[in-house]
C-alpha positions, 0 to 999 in steps of 0.5 A: 500500499502506498501513502496518500499522495497528490497529483501535480496539476492533473498529470501523471506526476505526484508531489509529496511534502517532507518537512520544507522539501518537495519530491516530485515523482512518477510511479511506473509499476508497483515498485518502479519510481522515478524522481524528477525533483527534490528540493526546498519550496522556493526551488520547487516554485522555480522548477515548476514555473519553468514548465516541469 
């Protein structure tokens, strides 16, 4: 069972918040995950505005 997560703007990406950090990732199969971004909130905003 996976923890509760939220989608990034109705895409196949998910966002988790861990303290002040954001993790953006996709789940391809039950046990395959690829991370696209890990960083602080301000870094996340900059990354997001670039069109992820």
